[in-house]
C-alpha positions as a Python dict, from the first residue, in 0.01 Angstrom:
ca = {
    (1, 'M'): (0, 0, 0),
    (2, 'K'): (158, 342, 38),
    (3, 'R'): (325, 233, 362),
    (4, 'C'): (470, -74, 189),
    (5, 'K'): (595, 141, -98),
    (6, 'N'): (764, 382, 141),
    (7, 'F'): (923, 90, 326),
    (8, 'V'): (1069, -51, 3),
    (9, 'E'): (1204, 291, -95),
    (10, 'Q'): (1360, 348, 247),
    (11, 'Y'): (1516, 2, 273),
    (12, 'F'): (1567, -67, -97),
    (13, 'S'): (1919, -207, -59),
    (14, 'V'): (1807, -441, 219),
    (15, 'V'): (1516, -568, 7),
    (16, 'I'): (1746, -629, -291),
    (17, 'F'): (1994, -811, -69),
    (18, 'L'): (1726, -1040, 76),
    (19, 'I'): (1588, -1118, -271),
    (20, 'V'): (1935, -1208, -399),
    (21, 'I'): (2000, -1428, -95),
    (22, 'L'): (1676, -1617, -167),
    (23, 'L'): (1781, -1658, -531),
    (24, 'L'): (2118, -1785, -415),
    (25, 'I'): (1954, -2041, -186),
    (26, 'F'): (1700, -2175, -437),
    (27, 'L'): (1884, -2143, -770),
    (28, 'S'): (2242, -2232, -682),
    (29, 'D'): (2360, -2573, -805),
    (30, 'Y'): (2550, -2620, -481),
    (31, 'P'): (2422, -2613, -120),
    (32, 'I'): (2497, -2275, 36),
    (33, 'S'): (2751, -2297, 316),
    (34, 'V'): (2969, -2060, 517),
    (35, 'K'): (3267, -2165, 304),
    (36, 'I'): (3091, -2070, -21),
    (37, 'V'): (2981, -1736, 124),
    (38, 'M'): (3336, -1661, 239),
    (39, 'N'): (3469, -1756, -106),
    (40, 'I'): (3224, -1513, -269),
    (41, 'L'): (3331, -1235, -32),
    (42, 'T'): (3700, -1313, -83),
    (43, 'Q'): (3676, -1316, -461),
    (44, 'N'): (3500, -979, -460),
    (45, 'A'): (3703, -810, -185),
    (46, 'Y'): (3880, -583, -432),
    (47, 'I'): (3547, -470, -581),
    (48, 'I'): (3408, -397, -233),
    (49, 'T'): (3719, -191, -158),
    (50, 'V'): (3695, 20, -474),
    (51, 'A'): (3316, 55, -440),
    (52, 'M'): (3356, 222, -100),
    (53, 'G'): (3583, 486, -250),
    (54, 'M'): (3353, 535, -549),
    (55, 'A'): (3060, 580, -307),
    (56, 'V'): (3239, 865, -128),
    (57, 'L'): (3334, 1024, -461),
    (58, 'M'): (2978, 998, -596),
    (59, 'I'): (2830, 1147, -279),
    (60, 'S'): (3063, 1444, -326),
    (61, 'G'): (2905, 1504, -667),
    (62, 'S'): (3174, 1351, -889),
    (63, 'I'): (3197, 1026, -1082),
    (64, 'D'): (3498, 855, -1238),
    (65, 'I'): (3474, 611, -1529),
    (66, 'S'): (3851, 564, -1567),
    (67, 'V'): (3874, 329, -1266),
    (68, 'G'): (3920, 20, -1484),
    (69, 'A'): (4214, 175, -1668),
    (70, 'Q'): (4361, 288, -1334),
    (71, 'V'): (4342, -68, -1198),
    (72, 'S'): (4516, -204, -1509),
    (73, 'L'): (4785, 65, -1499),
    (74, 'I'): (4866, 27, -1129),
    (75, 'G'): (4850, -353, -1148),
    (76, 'I'): (5088, -388, -1443),
    (77, 'L'): (5329, -132, -1299),
    (78, 'C'): (5340, -321, -966),
    (79, 'A'): (5389, -655, -1141),
    (80, 'R'): (5677, -527, -1353),
    (81, 'M'): (5844, -361, -1054),
    (82, 'L'): (5828, -690, -862),
    (83, 'T'): (5922, -924, -1147),
    (84, 'E'): (6164, -733, -1368),
    (85, 'K'): (6319, -485, -1125),
    (86, 'E'): (6293, -705, -814),
    (87, 'I'): (6192, -406, -604),
    (88, 'P'): (6089, -493, -244),
    (89, 'A'): (5717, -549, -194),
    (90, 'W'): (5675, -269, 63),
    (91, 'I'): (5812, -12, -184),
    (92, 'V'): (5579, -144, -454),
    (93, 'I'): (5281, -114, -219),
    (94, 'I'): (5368, 244, -125),
    (95, 'T'): (5421, 328, -494),
    (96, 'A'): (5078, 188, -581),
    (97, 'I'): (4907, 395, -310),
    (98, 'V'): (5090, 714, -412),
    (99, 'L'): (5004, 651, -778),
    (100, 'G'): (4637, 583, -700),
    (101, 'I'): (4606, 905, -502),
    (102, 'G'): (4812, 1101, -755),
    (103, 'L'): (4603, 997, -1055),
    (104, 'N'): (4284, 1111, -886),
    (105, 'L'): (4435, 1435, -762),
    (106, 'L'): (4521, 1499, -1128),
    (107, 'H'): (4154, 1450, -1215),
    (108, 'M'): (4047, 1698, -950),
    (109, 'L'): (4314, 1948, -1052),
    (110, 'L'): (4193, 1940, -1414),
    (111, 'C'): (3832, 1975, -1296),
    (112, 'V'): (3920, 2287, -1097),
    (113, 'W'): (4133, 2443, -1371),
    (114, 'W'): (3898, 2376, -1662),
    (115, 'K'): (3573, 2392, -1459),
    (116, 'L'): (3448, 2068, -1611),
    (117, 'P'): (3268, 1773, -1448),
    (118, 'M'): (3493, 1483, -1353),
    (119, 'V'): (3303, 1240, -1573),
    (120, 'L'): (3424, 1433, -1880),
    (121, 'I'): (3781, 1455, -1749),
    (122, 'S'): (3781, 1081, -1675),
    (123, 'I'): (3681, 998, -2034),
    (124, 'G'): (4007, 1155, -2150),
    (125, 'T'): (4221, 1011, -1871),
    (126, 'M'): (4070, 666, -1925),
    (127, 'T'): (4195, 669, -2284),
    (128, 'L'): (4531, 810, -2171),
    (129, 'Y'): (4583, 546, -1901),
    (130, 'Q'): (4476, 267, -2135),
    (131, 'G'): (4732, 389, -2387),
    (132, 'I'): (5004, 376, -2121),
    (133, 'V'): (4889, 26, -2024),
    (134, 'D'): (4919, -87, -2386),
    (135, 'L'): (5274, 53, -2398),
    (136, 'I'): (5405, -102, -2076),
    (137, 'G'): (5195, -420, -2083),
    (138, 'T'): (5239, -737, -2286),
    (139, 'S'): (5007, -982, -2458),
    (140, 'R'): (5075, -1229, -2177),
    (141, 'P'): (5012, -1181, -1805),
    (142, 'V'): (5308, -1056, -1600),
    (143, 'L'): (5351, -1326, -1335),
    (144, 'I'): (5434, -1237, -973),
    (145, 'Y'): (5644, -1471, -759),
    (146, 'D'): (5715, -1242, -463),
    (147, 'Q'): (5562, -1426, -165),
    (148, 'T'): (5558, -1117, 55),
    (149, 'F'): (5339, -938, -199),
    (150, 'R'): (5124, -1249, -250),
    (151, 'Y'): (5048, -1254, 124),
    (152, 'I'): (4770, -1000, 71),
    (153, 'G'): (4583, -1220, -172),
    (154, 'V'): (4634, -1575, -47),
    (155, 'K'): (4667, -1571, 333),
    (156, 'Y'): (4392, -1624, 589),
    (157, 'L'): (4353, -1513, 948),
    (158, 'G'): (4140, -1798, 1075),
    (159, 'P'): (3840, -1836, 842),
    (160, 'V'): (3871, -1480, 710),
    (161, 'S'): (4100, -1393, 420),
    (162, 'V'): (4340, -1101, 454),
    (163, 'Q'): (4194, -937, 144),
    (164, 'F'): (3838, -945, 279),
    (165, 'L'): (3964, -813, 612),
    (166, 'I'): (4118, -518, 425),
    (167, 'A'): (3787, -464, 244),
    (168, 'C'): (3605, -459, 579),
    (169, 'I'): (3853, -207, 723),
    (170, 'V'): (3808, 21, 420),
    (171, 'T'): (3427, -12, 449),
    (172, 'A'): (3440, 76, 819),
    (173, 'A'): (3663, 375, 742),
    (174, 'A'): (3422, 496, 472),
    (175, 'F'): (3124, 454, 706),
    (176, 'F'): (3298, 641, 988),
    (177, 'L'): (3412, 920, 754),
    (178, 'M'): (3071, 977, 596),
    (179, 'H'): (2839, 924, 892),
    (180, 'K'): (3039, 1014, 1202),
    (181, 'T'): (3262, 1309, 1109),
    (182, 'Y'): (3223, 1672, 1003),
    (183, 'P'): (3426, 1618, 681),
    (184, 'G'): (3170, 1353, 585),
    (185, 'R'): (2887, 1602, 641),
    (186, 'Y'): (3073, 1853, 427),
    (187, 'I'): (3101, 1594, 147),
    (188, 'Y'): (2724, 1544, 160),
    (189, 'A'): (2668, 1921, 159),
    (190, 'V'): (2899, 1977, -139),
    (191, 'G'): (2739, 1693, -333),
    (192, 'S'): (2390, 1821, -258),
    (193, 'N'): (2455, 2184, -356),
    (194, 'S'): (2811, 2306, -400),
    (195, 'L'): (2708, 2671, -433),
    (196, 'A'): (2509, 2666, -111),
    (197, 'A'): (2794, 2484, 61),
    (198, 'S'): (3040, 2748, -56),
    (199, 'L'): (2816, 3032, 65),
    (200, 'S'): (2791, 2864, 405),
    (201, 'G'): (3170, 2877, 442),
    (202, 'I'): (3270, 2526, 325),
    (203, 'D'): (3584, 2507, 111),
    (204, 'V'): (3434, 2310, -180),
    (205, 'T'): (3765, 2242, -354),
    (206, 'K'): (3924, 2113, -34),
    (207, 'V'): (3629, 1880, 30),
    (208, 'K'): (3637, 1741, -324),
    (209, 'V'): (4014, 1687, -296),
    (210, 'M'): (3960, 1496, 28),
    (211, 'A'): (3702, 1272, -142),
    (212, 'S'): (3940, 1216, -434),
    (213, 'V'): (4226, 1121, -201),
    (214, 'F'): (4011, 863, -24),
    (215, 'Y'): (3889, 729, -358),
    (216, 'G'): (4243, 710, -496),
    (217, 'F'): (4355, 516, -190),
    (218, 'T'): (4075, 262, -235),
    (219, 'V'): (4157, 219, -605),
    (220, 'A'): (4519, 144, -513),
    (221, 'A'): (4419, -89, -227),
    (222, 'G'): (4171, -272, -448),
    (223, 'T'): (4431, -312, -722),
    (224, 'L'): (4686, -451, -476),
    (225, 'I'): (4429, -702, -350),
    (226, 'H'): (4329, -805, -702),
    (227, 'T'): (4685, -833, -834),
    (228, 'S'): (4805, -1022, -528),
    (229, 'R'): (4517, -1271, -547),
    (230, 'L'): (4568, -1339, -917),
    (231, 'G'): (4946, -1356, -885),
    (232, 'S'): (4970, -1169, -1215),
    (233, 'A'): (4869, -854, -1400),
    (234, 'Q'): (4761, -795, -1755),
    (235, 'T'): (4596, -538, -1980),
    (236, 'G'): (4222, -520, -1929),
    (237, 'M'): (4229, -663, -1578),
    (238, 'G'): (4007, -382, -1450),
    (239, 'D'): (3768, -346, -1744),
    (240, 'E'): (3457, -480, -1571),
    (241, 'I'): (3485, -302, -1238),
    (242, 'V'): (3354, 39, -1345),
    (243, 'V'): (3002, -83, -1426),
    (244, 'T'): (2982, -282, -1103),
    (245, 'V'): (3090, -5, -865),
    (246, 'I'): (2877, 265, -1029),
    (247, 'T'): (2573, 36, -1033),
    (248, 'A'): (2632, -46, -665),
    (249, 'G'): (2646, 323, -582),
    (250, 'L'): (2323, 407, -764),
    (251, 'L'): (2127, 109, -633),
    (252, 'G'): (2272, 180, -289),
    (253, 'G'): (2088, 512, -281),
    (254, 'I'): (2350, 753, -415),
    (255, 'S'): (2220, 1003, -667),
    (256, 'I'): (2411, 1051, -992),
    (257, 'K'): (2428, 1420, -890),
    (258, 'G'): (2558, 1342, -539),
    (259, 'G'): (2450, 1447, -193),
    (260, 'T'): (2256, 1133, -95),
    (261, 'G'): (2314, 768, -11),
    (262, 'K'): (2456, 553, 267),
    (263, 'I'): (2773, 344, 279),
    (264, 'S'): (2579, 55, 433),
    (265, 'G'): (2340, 53, 137),
    (266, 'V'): (2625, 42, -113),
    (267, 'F'): (2789, -240, 83),
    (268, 'L'): (2472, -450, 74),
    (269, 'I'): (2427, -391, -299),
    (270, 'I'): (2786, -485, -380),
    (271, 'L'): (2736, -808, -184),
    (272, 'S'): (2416, -868, -383),
    (273, 'L'): (2596, -814, -714),
    (274, 'S'): (2872, -1049, -600),
    (275, 'C'): (2615, -1322, -530),
    (276, 'L'): (2454, -1268, -871),
    (277, 'S'): (2796, -1299, -1033),
    (278, 'Y'): (2847, -1627, -846),
    (279, 'L'): (2510, -1757, -968),
    (280, 'N'): (2603, -1669, -1325),
    (281, 'L'): (2937, -1847, -1286),
    (282, 'T'): (2796, -2168, -1138),
    (283, 'A'): (2520, -2180, -1399),
    (284, 'S'): (2786, -2148, -1675),
    (285, 'Y'): (2589, -1886, -1867),
    (286, 'G'): (2907, -1726, -1995),
    (287, 'V'): (3042, -1374, -2028),
    (288, 'H'): (2769, -1261, -2271),
    (289, 'Y'): (2493, -1316, -2018),
    (290, 'R'): (2704, -1150, -1750),
    (291, 'N'): (2747, -841, -1968),
    (292, 'L'): (2374, -847, -2044),
    (293, 'L'): (2295, -860, -1672),
    (294, 'N'): (2545, -587, -1582),
    (295, 'G'): (2420, -355, -1854),
    (296, 'T'): (2057, -411, -1758),
    (297, 'L'): (2130, -346, -1392),
    (298, 'L'): (2316, -24, -1474),
    (299, 'L'): (2023, 104, -1683),
    (300, 'L'): (1777, 7, -1410),
    (301, 'S'): (1990, 183, -1148),
    (302, 'L'): (1992, 501, -1360),
    (303, 'G'): (1615, 477, -1394),
    (304, 'Y'): (1582, 423, -1019),
    (305, 'D'): (1794, 731, -954),
    (306, 'F'): (1575, 938, -1188),
    (307, 'Y'): (1264, 811, -1006),
    (308, 'R'): (1409, 905, -665),
    (309, 'R'): (1504, 1254, -778),
    (310, 'H'): (1162, 1306, -936),
    (311, 'R'): (988, 1199, -614),
    (312, 'R'): (1214, 1427, -410),
    (313, 'Q'): (1138, 1725, -636),
    (314, 'Q'): (765, 1658, -607),
    (315, 'A'): (789, 1644, -228),
    (316, 'E'): (984, 1970, -216),
    (317, 'G'): (733, 2133, -452),
    (318, 'A'): (443, 2021, -232),
    (319, 'K'): (607, 2182, 73),
    (320, 'I'): (642, 2511, -109),
}
């Protein structure tokens, strides 16, 4: 029994993924095929992209709840630049990436200056960004007709969509950064204990800035994917993403305090959540049940994180 319990704890994300796959097979109204699986992955490519950045940020010991407002802000700005100003797509893409990185560098700068956790800073910036979105947005979606920009969201390379290919590249980059490089080890060290990391000679501020830059890039990339696929942008287009990516991080093994977790675990959980979203959609339960499910999963993921930390503290106490 103890061995089984340890196995579930060690491979929790894999177990969740397998359970969801079984649910998808037996409860879906439509026979599961490669085409349906690829459609699920394509529709959630932007969430996968942002989740990878959020995973790196959470491992570093920070958490950002303004991501939804950032997606809305970047998306509407890109749409208006393309539609009203007729700015070339490549300039719009570069602008989006610079803005995504810049917004998150602002978060980190305020954290360093005021010595406050990022979650508190992001509460204020979330309201600020949403206010800007309300000013520059409209009650109707801003439609995008630029075919060069739409390439990201509608084109396929064989059976694989361009947007899912981008999500895979970002996932591979996150995995390589966190598990194969010294900067990734520094991010883990800072998230685990920033004081100890500083005393060991690690530049904590520099490491947190690096994590914020990567996260900002993924927010911009995810927004470009999402906006391109929809062919439009509107206020509130990123409202639901924050719960999904934070839940994926926690269930994927990342502690709310940072320092633990694997990119592969987060990737499997985000795929699991995407499949659950598909089941909800095909069953026509509606947005209320989806919100109920998302809220329940977030609470369960917080409880799971508390359980992991409690077990870890007990193990450390036993060694002493």
